[in-house]
C-alpha positions in Angstrom: 7.3 16.9 0.2 5.6 18.4 -3.0 2.6 17.4 -4.7 0.8 16.2 -1.8 -3.2 16.3 -0.7 -4.8 16.4 2.0 -8.7 16.0 1.5 -10.7 17.0 4.3 -14.4 14.7 3.7 -17.8 15.9 5.9 -16.5 18.0 7.9 -17.9 20.2 10.5 -17.5 23.3 11.4 -15.6 22.4 14.7 -13.5 19.2 13.4 -12.4 22.0 10.0 -11.2 24.1 13.1 -9.6 21.0 14.7 -8.1 20.7 11.1 -6.1 24.4 10.5 -5.0 23.4 14.6 -3.2 19.9 13.9 -1.7 21.5 10.1 1.6 23.1 10.3 1.1 27.2 9.2 2.7 26.7 6.3 0.2 24.6 4.9 -2.4 26.0 3.0 -6.1 25.7 3.2 -7.4 25.6 -0.6 -12.0 25.4 -0.4 -12.1 25.3 -4.5 -11.5 22.9 -5.7 -8.7 23.4 -7.8 -6.5 20.9 -9.4 -3.0 23.1 -10.2 -2.8 24.3 -5.9 -2.3 21.1 -5.2 0.5 20.0 -8.2 3.1 22.9 -6.6 3.3 21.6 -2.7 1.4 19.7 0.1 -2.3 22.0 0.6 -5.7 20.2 2.3 -8.4 21.3 1.2 -11.0 21.2 4.0 -14.8 20.7 2.1 -13.4 18.2 -0.3 -16.3 15.8 -1.9 -15.1 11.8 -2.9 -15.3 12.7 -6.1 -12.8 15.7 -5.5 -10.1 13.7 -3.8 -10.0 10.5 -6.1 -9.3 13.4 -9.0 -6.4 13.8 -7.5 -5.5 10.5 -6.2 -5.6 9.5 -10.3 -3.3 12.9 -10.9 -1.2 10.1 -9.1 -0.1 13.0 -6.5 -0.6 10.9 -2.2 -3.7 11.2 -0.8 -4.6 11.7 2.7 -8.3 11.6 3.3 -9.9 13.6 6.8 -13.4 12.3 8.0 -15.7 13.7 10.1 -17.1 11.8 13.3 -20.3 12.3 11.4 -19.9 10.3 8.6 -20.5 6.8 8.0 -17.6 5.0 8.5 -17.7 1.8 7.1 -19.4 3.0 3.4 -16.4 5.5 3.8 -14.6 2.8 4.6 -15.8 0.2 1.8 -15.0 3.8 -0.8 -11.8 3.9 0.5 -11.1 0.5 0.0 -12.6 0.4 -3.8 -11.4 3.5 -5.1 -7.6 2.8 -4.0 -7.2 4.4 -1.1 -4.3 4.3 1.4 -4.4 6.8 4.3 -8.0 7.6 6.2 -8.1 9.0 9.1 -12.3 9.3 10.4 -11.9 12.2 13.3 -13.7 9.7 16.7 -16.4 11.1 17.9 -14.9 11.6 21.3 -12.0 14.3 21.0 -10.0 12.6 24.0 -9.5 9.7 22.0 -8.3 12.2 19.1 -5.1 10.4 18.2 -3.6 12.8 14.9 -1.7 11.4 12.8 2.0 13.0 11.6 1.3 14.7 7.3 4.6 14.2 6.8 5.6 12.4 3.8 9.4 10.6 3.3 11.0 11.9 0.4 10.3 9.2 -2.6 13.9 7.7 -2.8 13.6 3.8 -3.4 12.1 3.1 -7.4 9.4 0.3 -6.7 7.8 -1.8 -9.7 3.5 -2.6 -9.3 2.3 -4.7 -13.0 -1.5 -5.0 -11.8 -4.1 -5.2 -14.0 -7.1 -3.9 -11.8 -7.1 0.0 -11.9 -8.4 -0.2 -7.9 -5.0 -2.2 -6.9 -2.0 -0.1 -8.5 -4.0 2.8 -7.4 -4.6 0.9 -3.4 -0.7 0.1 -4.0 0.5 3.0 -6.1 -0.9 5.1 -2.2 0.7 3.7 0.5 4.1 2.7 -1.1 4.3 6.5 -1.9 3.6 7.0 2.4 5.9 4.8 2.5 8.7 6.3 0.7 8.6 4.7 -3.1 9.0 6.1 -6.2 6.5 3.6 -7.8 6.5 2.5 -11.3 3.3 0.2 -13.5 3.6 1.7 -16.8 4.6 -1.2 -19.0 3.4 -3.2 -22.0 4.3 -6.4 -22.0 6.9 -8.9 -20.2 9.5 -7.7 -21.6 9.3 -5.0 -20.7 9.6 -6.0 -17.3 12.0 -8.3 -17.3 14.3 -5.1 -18.9 13.5 -2.7 -16.3 14.5 -5.6 -14.0 17.9 -6.0 -15.3 18.9 -2.1 -14.7 19.6 -3.3 -11.6 17.8 0.2 -10.6 14.2 -0.6 -7.8 14.5 -2.6 -4.8 10.2 -3.9 -4.4 8.7 -5.4 -7.1 4.9 -6.3 -6.8 3.6 -8.7 -9.2 0.1 -10.2 -9.6 -0.4 -13.1 -10.9 -4.5 -12.9 -12.4 -3.4 -10.5 -14.9 -3.5 -10.8 -18.6 -1.2 -9.0 -19.1 1.5 -10.7 -18.7 2.5 -14.3 -20.0 3.7 -15.4 -16.7 6.3 -18.1 -18.9 7.4 -15.6 -21.1 8.2 -13.5 -18.0 9.6 -16.7 -15.2 11.5 -17.9 -19.2 12.6 -14.4 -19.3 14.4 -14.5 -15.5 15.3 -17.4 -15.3 17.7 -16.0 -18.6 18.7 -13.0 -17.4 20.1 -14.6 -13.8 22.5 -17.1 -15.9 23.6 -13.0 -18.4 23.9 -11.5 -15.2 26.5 -13.9 -12.9 25.8 -11.4 -10.0 22.0 -9.9 -10.6 20.5 -8.4 -7.3 16.9 -9.2 -7.0 14.2 -6.8 -5.5 12.2 -7.9 -3.2 9.7 -10.1 -4.9 6.2 -10.4 -4.1 3.1 -12.5 -6.0 -0.1 -12.2 -6.0 -3.5 -13.9 -6.0 -6.5 -14.0 -5.5 -6.8 -17.9 -4.3 -10.7 -17.5 -3.8 -11.1 -17.5 -8.4 -9.8 -19.1 -10.7 -7.6 -16.4 -12.7 -5.5 -16.7 -15.1 -2.3 -18.2 -13.6 -3.2 -22.2 -13.3 -0.7 -22.1 -10.0 0.5 -25.8 -10.7 2.0 -25.3 -13.6 3.3 -20.9 -12.3 4.7 -23.2 -8.9 8.1 -24.5 -10.1 9.6 -20.9 -12.5 7.9 -18.8 -9.2 10.1 -20.9 -7.2 13.0 -19.7 -7.6 12.6 -16.3 -7.3 10.1 -16.2 -4.8 8.9 -18.5 -0.9 5.9 -17.5 -1.5 2.7 -16.1 -3.4 0.5 -13.8 -1.7 -3.0 -13.0 -1.4 -2.9 -9.5 -2.3 -4.2 -8.9 1.4 -1.3 -10.5 3.3 1.1 -7.3 0.6 -0.5 -5.4 2.6 0.4 -6.2 5.5 3.8 -7.6 4.8 4.4 -4.1 3.4 3.0 -2.2 6.7 4.3 -5.0 9.7 8.3 -3.8 7.2 8.0 -0.4 6.3 5.7 1.8 9.2 6.1 -0.3 12.0 9.1 0.1 15.4 10.2 -2.6 17.4 7.9 -1.7 20.3 9.5 -1.6 23.3 6.4 -3.0 25.9 7.1 -5.8 24.3 11.9 -6.6 23.9 11.1 -10.1 22.2 9.7 -9.2 19.6 11.9 -7.2 17.0 10.3 -5.2 13.7 11.2 -7.8 11.1 12.0 -6.3 7.3 10.0 -7.1 4.1 13.4 -9.5 3.8 12.8 -11.2 6.8 9.7 -11.3 5.9 9.2 -13.7 2.4 12.0 -15.9 3.6 8.8 -16.5 6.9 6.6 -18.9 7.4 3.8 -16.4 9.1 2.3 -13.4 8.5 1.3 -11.7 11.5 -2.4 -12.1 12.0 -4.3 -8.2 11.4 -4.9 -8.0 15.1 -2.1 -8.6 16.1 -0.1 -5.9 13.4 -2.9 -3.8 14.4 -2.8 -4.1 18.8 1.5 -3.5 17.3 1.0 -0.7 15.7 -1.5 1.2 18.2 1.7 0.9 20.3 4.4 2.4 17.5 5.4 6.0 19.1 5.6 6.9 14.7 1.6 9.5 15.1 2.4 8.5 11.2 0.6 5.1 11.5 -2.8 6.3 12.8 -3.4 6.9 9.3 -3.0 3.2 8.0 -5.1 1.5 10.7 -8.3 1.5 9.0 -6.4 -0.5 6.9 -6.6 -3.4 9.5 -9.7 -3.5 11.0 -11.8 -2.9 7.5 -9.1 -6.2 6.0 -10.9 -7.7 9.3 -13.8 -6.8 9.0 -15.2 -10.3 7.0 -13.0 -9.9 3.4 -11.6 -12.9 5.0 -7.5 -11.6 4.4 -5.2 -13.9 5.1 -6.1 -16.0 2.0 -4.5 -19.1 1.6 -4.6 -22.4 -1.2 -5.0 -25.4 0.1 -2.2 -26.7 -1.5 0.9 -26.6 1.7 3.5 -24.9 -1.6 6.3 -24.4 1.2 5.3 -28.4 0.9 5.6 -28.9 -2.5 
């Protein structure tokens, strides 16, 4: 896949050699912090610092950070999440516990659109969805532009933050209802609407719910969206648990239940897919006091 970067962060000399051994020979090691080299194909920067990794991310490249075992793991996870990184693997001190993730990236084929004011959220979901095989768009200025994109019926996934001030939600949902009437066989993408229930945002949920209901059964916290994407795009059917079948995103969005971080982590760890290990940190991090799976006081599904 063209234009992607593996950033070695605080690696010891031994760990740099391990990284070289792990990566295919055709992936070059570049010791200079050179953005241009990353745009030409997959490249590894074994001596990257965090600020250079941020530059690569801001260059809209998918970035996978491989951190040395001596790093401050909690501090690094906080920095990665707050800066919008999705793929991180911290090498264990005990190398017998090593599970080197696959560095292969899917060809970007599935169009998605995200509508977030918050730059951190835009960066994070762009990174996560790119690793899931999406081509992610986020450049918009109004509700009208988003509705016109949906009219084209070319995108498969749409994630919209209800705390956004750039979207007039009443206008957006009014135009969406009109669009459904105009286009008889309109096929809408999977639609996920997020809200931080711990704060009062731009969205008045009591007024918005009737507008949202024709398009989604659920208003999700950001971390619920993360769990849903990990389950639907990175979890394979688990052979030791034959009664547990992988759910598609459509099935998750139609369901009343989401897997908890603990259950999802256990299942992902059993997945034969090696690429899973670069996302397991999210489950550890979100389960560490961030209050994932936050739900409002109102039972929206039974209103």
